[in-house]
N, C-alpha and C positions, 0 to 999 in steps of 0.2 A: 318290228325293226330288224330283228335277226333274219327274218325270211328274206327281206330285201338285200341285206348284206350277203346272204348266201347266194341269192339269184345273181348278184353282181359278178360272181365268179365266171358266169357264162360269157358276158361281153368282154371281160378281161382276157380270157383265153382266146377269143376271136381276134381282139385287137393285137395281142401278142403274136398270134399266128400271122396276121397280115403284115405286121412290122418286120417279121423275119424275112419277108420277101423284098424288103427295101433297105438293104444294108447302108446305102449311101445316106439315106434320110436319118437312120439311127446314128451313123457316124457323125453327121453334121449337127444334128439337133440334140442328141443325147450324149454320146461318148466324148465328144469334144466341145459340147455346149453346156448342157445342164449338169451332167455328172461331175466334172471336176470341181464345181462349186459345192455340190452336196458332199463329195468325198472329203474335200478340204475342211469343210465345216465339221463333219463327223470326227475327223482326226483332231481338230482343235478342242472339241467338246470332250472326247474320250482319251486322247493320246497321252495326256499328262497323268492319268490315273496309273499307279504302279502295277496294278493287276488287270486282268482281262475282264472288262465289264460285260463283254459279249458272252464269255463263258458263264458268268454269273446269271445272265439272262437265260442261257440255255438250261442251266441247272434249275432255275425257278420254273421255267416252262415245263420241264420234265416232272417236277414235283406237283405242279398244278394239274397236269394231265393225269397223273396217278391218282391224285386226290379226287378229281372229277369222276374217274372211272370207279373208284371205291364208293363215292357218295351216290352214284347213279346205277350201280351194278344191278339193283333190284328192279329198276325201271327201264333198263335198256330194251327189253323185249316188249314190255307193255306200252311204252311210249317211244317206239322206234322212230317215228317221224320227227318227234321233238328233238331227240338226241342227234339224229342225222342232220337236222337243221343247225344245231349247235356246232357240229363237226365241220360242216360245209362253210358255215359263216366264219369260223376260225381260219379255215384254209383260205377263204377269200381274202381276209385281212392280211394273212402271211404272204399270199401270192402277190398281192398289191405292193406291200412293203418291199418284198424281195426284188421285184422288178424295178420299182421306182428308185430304190437306193443303190442297185448294182446290176441286176441280172439282164437288163436290156443290152448290156455290153456283149452278151453272147451273140447278138445279131448284128454287130458292127461289121465294117469292111474287113476282109482277111488282111492280116498284117503285111503279107507280101505286096499287096496293092498299095498300102500306105507307104511302104519303103521303096516302091518301084522295083521290086525284085521278081524274078521268075518263080513260078510255083513248081517247076520240074527241073530235073538235072540228069546228067548222064553218069554212068559208073566211072568213066574216065575223070570227070570233074570231081566226083566224090573222092576218088583216090588222090587227086592232086591236093584237095583241101585237107584230107586226112593226113597226108605226109607233111603238109605245112603245120598242122596242129601238133603232130608228133615232134617236129623240130622245136617249136615254141615251148611245148610242155617239157621236153627234155632239158632245154636251156634253163627254164624256170626251176625245174627240179634240181639241176646242178648248182644253181645259184643258192638255193635254200637248203640243200642237203648234198654236200659233195660226194658222199658215199652213195653210189647209184643203187645199192641193194637195200637202202633204208627208205621207208616212207617219210613224207614230209609231215612234221608235227607242228601245228599252228601254235604260236606263242601267246595266244589270246584266250581269254575266258569267253564264254558264250555271250555274256552281257557286253563285253568289249565289242564283239562282232555286231551286236545290235546297234551300237553307237557308231561303228565305223562304216557299216554297209551303205548308208545314204551318200557317202563320198563317191561311190561308183556312179550313182545316178547324177551327181553334180558334174562329174567329168563327162558322162554320156550326154548330158543336156546340151553341151556345146554342139553336138552333131544332131540331136533330136530334141528341140526345145520343148516339145509336148511332154517330155519325161521329167519335168521339174517336180521334185518331191519335197513338200514341206506342208505341215509339220510331220514329224515321224509318229508312228503308232504301231510298234512291233513289240510283241510280248510273248512270254513263255505260256504255253497252253496249260491250263489247270487240269486238262484231261490227257496229259502226255502219255501215261501208261496205257490206258485203253486205246489211245490213238496209235501207239506203236504196235499193239497187238492187231489193230485193224490194217496196219501196213502203210500208214500215211505219216508224212513228216511235217505237215503244216496245213493251215487252212485260213481263209479269210472270213470274218464275220460280216456279212453284207449289210447288216443293220447298223453296226457301229464303225465299220471300216477299220477294225483292228485286225492286224495280221498276227496270227498265233503260230508259234513254232514249237514243235516237239522238243522238249528240253533234253530228251534222252539220246537223240541221234548223235553220231560222232561229230566232234568239232570240225573235222575236215568238210562235212556236209553243210555246216552252218552258213558260210558266206553265200553259197548259191541258193540255199533254201530260203534264207531271209530275203535275198534279192528277188527270188521267184515270187514270194508273197507280196513284196512291194509292187511288183509288176501287176499283180491282181488288184492292189489298191489303186493303181493308176488307170484301171479300167480294162486291162487285158484279161478277159475271162477265160479264154481258151488255154488249156494246160500247156499245149505245145508252144503257143506264143509267149506265155509267161516264162517257160523254160528258156526260150531264145533271149528275151529281153533281160531276164534275171542273170543269165550267164554272161551276156554282153556287158551288163553293168559291172559284174565282177571282173571281167577282162579289162574294163576301162578304169578300174580302181587304181589309184596311185600306189597302193600297197602290193608288193610282189606276192604275198601269200594269197590275197584275194584273186590276183591275176592267175596264179597257179590253179586255184580251185575252179575258176571260170573256164580256163582253157582245157583242163583235164575233163571237166564236165562235158564240154562240147566234143572233145575227142572220144569220150566213151560212147556218145550217141552215134557218131560217125562210124566207129569201129563196129558197133552193133549192126548198123545197116549194111556194112561190108560183109559181116558174118552171114547175114540173111541172104545176101545176093551171091556171095562166093566164099565159102568157108576156107578154101585153099589159099586165096589171096589174104584172107584174115590171118591165117597161120603164118604166112610169110612176113606180115607186118609186125607181129608181136615181138620178135627178137630186136626190133629197132626201137622199142620203147624201154626206157630205163625201168629196172625191176621195182624200184621204189614207187613209181607211179602205179604199177600193177598191184603193189601191196596196199596203196591207199584205196584202190577199187575193192580189193579183197576185204579190207577192214569194214567197208560199208556192207558188202555182201554178207560177211559173217555176222554183223550186227542184226540185219533183218532176218537172217536164218535162225538166230537164237530166239526170235520172237514168233516164229511161224506157228500157226495153230489151225485147227480145222475150220474156224469161222472166218479167217482172213480172206479166202477166196470169195465167200459170200458177200462180205463188205465191199470188196473191190468190184464184184459183178454188179452189185447194186449201184455203186457210184458210177461205174461204166455206163449203165443204163441211163442214169441221170444226165451224164454228159451228152449222150446221144440224143436224149430228149430235148436238150438245150443247144441244138445246132452244132454239136461236135461229133460228126459222123464217125470219126476215127476212135472216139472214146479215149481211154487213158493211154492206149498204145499208138499214138499218132506219130511214131518215130519218123516216118518218111517225110512228113511235112516239116517238122522242126529241123531235120537234116537238110531239107531243101533250102530253108532259110539260112542255115550255116553255110552251105555250099555256095549259094549265089551271093551272099554277103561278102564272104572271104574272097571270092573270085573277083569282085569289084573293088575290094579294098587294097 
């Protein structure tokens, strides 16, 4: 039986490769067809549990792998075909579950096609939208913190933000009905410390549809990080698309603190793209931004810098390769595409 399960990996890879060539089919029959029902059911089953069931599953999986290696360490060389069959059979089951429960979303239509937006933009358009975001961000900062040299401090606990974040999607649902989000299933990661050292702020468990957030990250980052992970739960697998939808949900939130986090998140991406294209123009824009906003950016930068370690680049390189293998050619640093979404969305709004 194990041999047949192992061999089943081959047709799975072939079918997945073929489906990646037909994004409209994936969009229609999986991402907006089967997947929403699977995801909603998973959140009903696991969302009410106060801790991350997915993290417990990961922990049990690691223990079982270590146990298997210890028990079979003497037989690995003598029975290489048998243990290789065990490994491939396990990979086959994991590969099947990973794609059925979530990962086919990697092959859906690009978001700009769903939103009828252009995928490219000019530097002039980028500057226009960036100045618009600067004005909105400055006004929100002034509303929340009259002293322009102080960063905004959110008056919420991280648990409060978990409870408040879905309101942004409820508001955004008026414009995009497919972004209906219910029930909720967002939790603190049980692996927050190692996650931080790896350089990540959150992740989605594809088997339980639980969104896990690094509980150590600054509160300022929580609204957009939680909203980002909810976007993954709704089937937007690409990191750049989840960034766009998550920040849009924060911008649409009735709470001004969420709005501030969403708009300044988008502004940071646009500023980075301007810096890449024209550092001189970037330097002329910085004085137009209230100092407190830059201090919020600095707070996040200082946080990640305090956890830098020699292994972090290895983890990010590995994840970058994983993204590229799953139809995200830009990997983690797909800034240009997410900025294209911002520019063309705000030009039309």
